[in-house]
C-alpha positions in Angstrom: -27.9 -62.5 85.8 -31.4 -60.2 84.6 -32.0 -59.9 88.5 -29.4 -58.2 89.1 -29.9 -55.6 86.1 -33.3 -54.8 87.1 -32.7 -54.1 90.8 -30.1 -51.9 88.8 -32.4 -49.8 86.6 -34.8 -49.7 89.5 -32.1 -47.9 91.2 -31.2 -45.9 88.0 -34.4 -45.1 87.8 -34.8 -43.7 91.2 -31.7 -41.1 91.0 -32.9 -40.2 88.2 -36.1 -39.4 89.0 -34.8 -37.5 92.0 -32.8 -35.1 90.1 -35.5 -34.9 87.3 -38.2 -33.6 89.8 -35.5 -31.8 92.5 -37.4 -28.8 92.5 -40.7 -29.9 93.8 -38.8 -31.9 96.2 -37.6 -28.8 97.7 -40.8 -27.0 97.4 -42.9 -30.1 99.0 -40.4 -30.2 102.1 -39.4 -26.9 102.5 -36.0 -27.8 102.4 -35.4 -24.5 101.3 -36.0 -23.1 104.6 -33.2 -25.4 106.2 -30.7 -24.0 104.2 -27.9 -21.9 106.1 -25.9 -19.6 104.1 -22.9 -17.5 104.8 -23.5 -13.9 103.5 -27.2 -13.2 104.2 -26.2 -9.8 105.1 -24.7 -8.8 101.8 -28.3 -9.9 99.7 -31.5 -8.7 99.7 -34.9 -11.0 100.3 -35.1 -11.9 96.8 -31.7 -12.6 96.1 -31.4 -14.6 99.5 -34.6 -16.1 98.3 -33.2 -17.4 95.6 -30.4 -18.5 96.5 -31.4 -20.9 99.6 -34.0 -22.5 96.7 -31.1 -23.1 94.2 -28.9 -24.3 96.9 -31.3 -26.7 98.5 -32.4 -27.7 94.4 -28.1 -28.6 93.9 -28.3 -30.6 97.3 -31.4 -32.8 96.2 -29.9 -33.4 92.7 -26.6 -34.2 94.3 -28.2 -36.8 96.6 -30.1 -38.3 93.5 -26.5 -38.5 91.5 -25.5 -40.3 94.6 -28.3 -42.7 94.2 -27.8 -42.8 90.9 -23.8 -44.6 91.0 -24.4 -47.2 92.6 -27.0 -48.6 90.0 -24.5 -48.1 87.1 -21.7 -49.8 89.1 -24.0 -52.6 89.7 -25.1 -52.5 86.0 -21.4 -53.1 84.9 -20.9 -55.9 87.2 -23.7 -57.6 85.8 -22.4 -56.8 82.6 -19.3 -57.8 83.3 -20.5 -61.2 84.6 -21.5 -62.6 80.9 
């Protein structure tokens, strides 16, 4: 079962890397420009830019945690079979 443990570790490492580098990922791919906002008229330009950046960063961190979760489940399965 060391193959499952290694695979789980790699999957978890990828998820952690996504969470840790979320802000850089958002800036590199311009994901903050693609975020839709519901209340644009209530915010001024700087607040709107900050809100979009924060929302895009949280979305990337959420996806990183969704990548991390299968690694944890796989690790639990690998250690349960021992």
